[in-house]
N, C-alpha and C positions, 0 to 999 in steps of 0.2 A: 830646486832649479839650480844648475850651476853657471856661474857667470864671473868673468873678470872682476866686477865690482864686488863679487863676493856677496850680493844680497839676492834675496828670491823676489818674485813678482809682487809680493804682498809687502814688501819693504823690510821683512826680517832678515836677520843675518845668517847667511848659510854656514853650515859646519865644514863646508868644503873650501879649502884655501885656493888662493891664486895659482900655485903651483899645481894642486890637483886639476885646476880648471884647464890649465895648459896641457897636462897629462890627458885630459879627457878630449881636448881639441885634438891632440896628436893622434889618439884612437880613432877619432872621427875621420880625420883626413888622411890618415898614413896609407899609402897605397904602393909601398914598396921603394920609397927614396933611397933607402940603404942598399948597399949592393950585397946580395945573398952569398954566403960563403960557398966556394966550389965544392963539388964531390959529394959522396954520401955521408950526411952527417947524423946527430943524434937524433934530430927530429924525424929523421927517414926511418931510423930503427924503430922509434915509438910507433910511427905509421904503419910500418909492415907488421909489427906486433899487433896492433888494432885490426889491421886487415885480416890476419888470421884469427883473431878473437872472434870477429863477426863471422867469418867462415865456419868456425866451429859452432858458434851460437845457432847459425841459420840450419846447419846441417842437423843439428839436436832437435831444432824446432819443427823442420818439416820431414823428418825421417818417418813420422806416422803416416804423411799423405799417401806414399807409395805403399808402405808396409800394410796398412790396414786393407787395401785391396786383395793382397795375398792372405790377409788373416781371416777375411769372411769369405773367401772363395780359394780352397787349396788347389782347384783345377786350373787356377790362373797362374800358379807357381809350382813350387815342390810339393807333391802330394803327400810327403812322408811327415808333414808337420800339422800341427793342431789347427782347426778351423773353429770360427767362433760364429754363433749365429745371432748377428747383430743387425737389424733393420737400417734403413736410411736415418730414420731420426736419431738413433742410438749413435750411429756413426757421427752424425753432425754433432752431437753433444760431446763425444769423446774429442773430435777435432777442435771444438771450441773451447774446451775445459782449460788447455794451456793458458789462456788468456784470462781465466778467472783469476788465478793467481798473479799472473803478470801485472794487471793493473794495480794491484794493491801496494807493491813496493816502488812504484814509478816515483811518486813525490818524495817518499822518506829518502830514496837512492840518491836524488840530486842533493838533499841536504846533507846526508852523510859524505857524499863524494867531495863536496866544498868543505866539509868540516875536517874530515880524516884522510883525504886524499883518495883518487880513484883506483889505485893500484890493488890495494887490498880487496876492495869491493869487486873488481872484475876477477881477481883469482879465486874468491869465494863462489862467485855466480858460475864461472865455467866448471870448477871443480865439482860443485855439488850436482849440477846438470848432468855433467859426464857419468858421474857415478849412478844416477838415477836413471840414465838411459840403459846401462848394462843391465839394470835389474828389471827393465820392462817386461821381457818374456816370461820372467818368473812371476810378476804380478799379474799378468794376463792369464797364465795357466791356473794360479791360486785363487785370484779373486775376480776374474771375468772383467766385465766392463766397468765396475764400481771402482775396482783396484787401480785400473789403467787410468781412469778418470781423476782417482785421487793422486796418483803419481804425477800425472800431467799437471796438475794443479801447483804441486810442489815444485816442479820443474819451472812453471811460469813464475813463481814466487821468487826463484833464485835467478832467474833471467831478467827479472824487472830492474836489476841493477845495471845492467850493460849499456843502454844507450844514455842514460844520464851520466854514467862514468866516462863513457866515450866522449860526450859532448864536454865534459869537464876537462878531460885530457886535452882535447883539440884547443879549448880555450886558453890553456897554458903553452902549448907546444906549437900550434899553427900560426905563423904570422900573418897579418893581414893581407900581404901581397900574395900568400900561397894558401889562403884559407880553402878557396873552392877546391884547389887542386889536391891539397892533403886531406880535406874532410871527405871528398869524393873517394880517393884512393883508400881511405880507411872503410867507409860505408860500402865500398864495392864488395868487400868480403861477404857481404850478405847475400848478393847474387851469385858469388863464386860458391859460396857453400851450398847454396840452393841447387846450383848446377850440378856440382859433384854429386849431391846426395841423390837428387832425383835420377840422374843418369846412371849410377851405380846400384841403386836400390832394386831395380827390376832384375838385374844381373844377380845380384846377391840373394833375392828372393827365389829365383829359379835354380840356383846353385844347390851343391849337396849340403850346405850350411842352411838353407832355408832362410825365412824371414827373420828369424832371430838374429842372424848375424848383422843385420842393417843395424840394429841398436848396439850390439857388442863393438862393432868397428868404429860407429862414430862416437861412442862413449871413450873408447881408448885414444882416439885421437884427441879428444878434448883434455883429457888427463896428461898427454904429452905437452899441449900447448901450455896448461898450466905450469908445468916444470920451466919451461922457457921463459914465461911471464915473471916468475918468481926471482929469477936471476936477472934478467934484462929489462924489465919493466920500470918505470920511473914517475913519479907523480908530477914533477916539473923540470925544467932545465936547472933550476938551482939545486936538485936532488941528484942529478946525473953526474957522477964522477968523471966519466970519459968526455964530457963534452968540451969542444974546443972554445976558448974564450970568445972569440970572434963570433960563433955561432950562437953562443948565449946572449951576447950583446945584440946581435941581430934580432933575435926572437923577442927579447925583453924590450928592446926599444920599440916594437911595434905596438906593445899594449901600455907602454909607461910603466911606473914603478908599481910593483907587486909585492905584497907580503902574504904569503899564504899561510903564515903561522897565526894569523889574526882572524876572528870570526866576524863576520859582518851580519847585520840584521837584514833578513829578506824583506823587502817592501811588498808583502803579499797583496794589499789593498790596490796598489799601483800596478802591479804586475796583472792582475785578475781584471782590472777595469781599463787595462790599456787596449786601445782599439787595434792597434797593429799586432798585439799578442792575441787577442780574440781572432783576429783573421787568420793567424798563424795556426791557431788551434783548430779552426774550421778546416782549414786546407789539409792539416794532417789528418784530422778524423776522415775526410772523404777520400783522401788517398788510401787509407788503411782499409776502408771498406772494400773499394774496387781490388786493391792488390790482394787482400787475403780471402775475397770471394774466388779469385782466380786460382790462387796458390792452393788453397785446400780442396777446391772443387774440381780442378782441371783434370786429374787422374781419372776420377770418376766421369766426367764428361767424355773423356777420349774412349774409356773402355766401354761405356753404355751406348753413346750415341754415334761416336766415330768408329767403334767395333775393333779396337786394337788390342793386341795381346800386351801383357805386363810388360815384356821386354821393350817392344817399340813404343808402348804408352809411356814408360819412364824415360826413354831417350828423347821422345818428342816433348814431354812435358819439361825437360830441362832446357830445351832449345830457346823458349822465350827470355829465360834468365841468363842464358850465355850471351844471347844479343844485348840483354840489358847491361850485363857487366862490360861488355865490350864498348858498348856506346857512352859508359860512364867515362871511358878515357878519351872520348873525342869531345864530350860536352865540357868537362872540367878545364882543360887548357884553354878551350875556345872562350869560356866565361871569364877566367883571369885574364885573358888577353884583352877581351872588350872593355873590362873595367879598367885594368893598368893602364891601357892606351887611351883611355878616357872616350872610347867610342860609344859607351853607354855608362849611365850612371849606375851605381852599386843596385839602387832600387828597381831601375827599368830592367838590368840584367836578371835580377830575381823573379821579376814578374813574367819576363819573356821565358825563362827556361821552366818555369812553373806552368805557362801555359802551354808549352810543347809538352810536357810531362803529363798533364791531365786531360787536355782537350783532343789531342791526337789520340790518345787511347780512347776517349769517348766515342770519338768517330768510328774507331775500329770495332768497338764493342756493338754498336748500332748495326753494323755491317754484319758482324757475327751472328746477329739475331735472327738474320734472313738468309744464312747459308742453308742450302738444302741439306738432308741428311747423308746424301753420298757423296758430297762434295768435301771429302776430308783434307785435301791439299789446301783449298782456299781457307777452310776453318784453321788449319794449322798457321797459315800466313797471317790471317787476322789476329789470332792469339799472340803470335810472336810480336806483331806490332803494337798490340795493345799493352803488353808487358814490357817489351824492350825499349819502347820510347819513353817509358816512364822514369828511366834512370835521370832524366832531365831535371826531375823535381829535387835532385841532391844539390842542384846548384839554384833551387828555388827555396821552398819552405824548410827544406832540411838543415840549412846552415843559417837560416834567418835569427835563430835564437843568438847565436853569437854576435851578430851584426846588431842586434837591439840591445844586448846587455851581457857582454862577457863576463861580468862578475858573477851573474846569476844564469848562466847558460845551462848549467846542469840541473838546476831546479826548474827552470823553463822546460827543458826536455822531458823531465820528469811529469810536468804538469801537462803537457801537450800529448805524450806518448800515453799517459794515462788515459786521457779522454779519448785518443785516437783508437786504443786497444779495447775500448769498450765497443766500437764498431766493429772490431775483429772478433770479438764474442757474438754480436748479435748477426752479423753477416751470415756466418755458416748456418745459425740456427734459422734464419729467414730462408735460406736455401732448403733447409729440410722440411719447412712448412711450404713452400712453394711448389717443391718437387715431390709429387707422390709415385711417379713412374720415370725413373732415371732414364729411361729409353725413349721418353718424349721430347723432341727438340722444341716444339711449341712451349712446354712448361720451363725449357732452358732460356727461351726467348725473354721471358719475364725477368728471370735473373739478370740477364745482359741489359735489359732496359732500365732496372733499378741502378745498377751499377754505373751506367752512363749517365743518369740524371744526377746521381750523387757527385760525380767528377766535375759535372758542369757547375753545380752550385758551389762547390769548394773552391774552384780557381776563381770564379767570379767574385766571391768574397775577399779573396787574396788580392786581386787586382784592384778592387775598389778601395780596401782599407789597409793593404800591407804597406809597410815601410822598411827601410834598410839603414838608418842612421841611429847611432846610438842615443837611447833615451834617457832623460833627466835622471829616473829613478835607479839607473844603473849605479850611480855613485852612492857609497854608503854615507849616511848621515852621521851615524853613531856606532861605530864599530865596537863589538865586544872583545877585548882583549882575552886571551887564553892564557892559562897558567903555565904552558910549557914554554921553552925558549924559543927565541925567535931565530931557529936555525935556518929557515928557509929565505929570510929576507934577501931580496936581490940587492946588487952593489948599488943600482940607481937608488933604490928605496933608502938604504943605509946612508948615503950621501945627503939625500932629502932631509933625513933625520938630523943629519950633524949640522946642517945649514938654517934649517926652520923648524922648530918644535912643533909648530902648528900641523905640519905635514905628517905627524903621526895620526891624524884623523883619516888619512887615506889608506885604503887596504884593498885586498883582492879576496 
């Protein structure tokens, strides 16, 4: 526990100094007192690159959702390309296989991003996944369902580094007063990538290039992003050569002294037994269940129940994610405004937006369960509402890791995202078990019931146990120095070292 008296609750002396306690207090209370530098700065460059990283990542992740419709029914697209005899259960396994690999690398990714920096991990992740996307048509032709499942597992392994690395980037680049805004702008790329991929996939599948072009084009775009990231991405403000001194000071003053060249001990027991962390994990898990149920199964629902052709199916499948992307730009400044003007506390804001993002979609899913088979317009409206309003969660649980412990945000995102994506594996498999006849709306009703119930439980847990203040275990008690030079040490940390040797115990 950190305190000005430098003692713990049991009377033992803490390893954290008075200076560190003040730094911690600054992180707890900072709400943008310093004036933000005007204009487009280095932090905006990194945010833009992260936005496109998530755009590419989700395009590579969801390209199969529409492509698989054409792959199993050549009449739905270009008839000149190969067709595969995969039943609903096989399709569900293929769609879920990405997450089998995805969950494995989540926790190691958080640790590696903290130790070696997120830049190299993001470069590796997008680069490998893009190359594998280009190879998907060949694997499907040569090895059928088993080869595609194997390839998707490896893609999942590579993409497991993305969210922990992105959170680590934000914990170093996003000042407290702009955290909601920059975090949402970064993660909005996920919806943008989903929109673009779902919208163009139907057109590509029906074109002269056929369904293989879905994988070729998304893979090529990912490779282009990797080149841009190699030249312009940066681990932290201290590493970015072109940053203005006033912008660097503005960012670093938000977090207090940081030393990314020193490795800190991860307080695993404290993290895993923390009630706010458990609530955050439950909320993340429940969100993923509903989100990925809709994302992976919506094209099939629209084709079989709403009886839409693949072009119209793809365009309308992308509509909810377009609305989600647009609403994220409404919710993020609203959240920062309410917090910075002190109309709401940070924890009240997190719970409010999480409630909007989970319980409003819950109501929409319950309504969708009772839509008659011929009422396609009403079904589209409810699907759009169920997915679109979900963007409010970016101001709820999604940034809560950084609220609780900036020093361990990447590792915490790895933990929650690992648990949450186990749900992403289970949800499509459950759909495959529930639905034996994809044209039967009664069977789809059960799918929507389950998703609505999961949403309700997840947000209720977050409301009861969630917090948004920095936890005592955020501060390292016994940092482990690295053998490399302290090249990334911030100016404020160097000054602290010069004036008080005890401050060497404080690191990020």
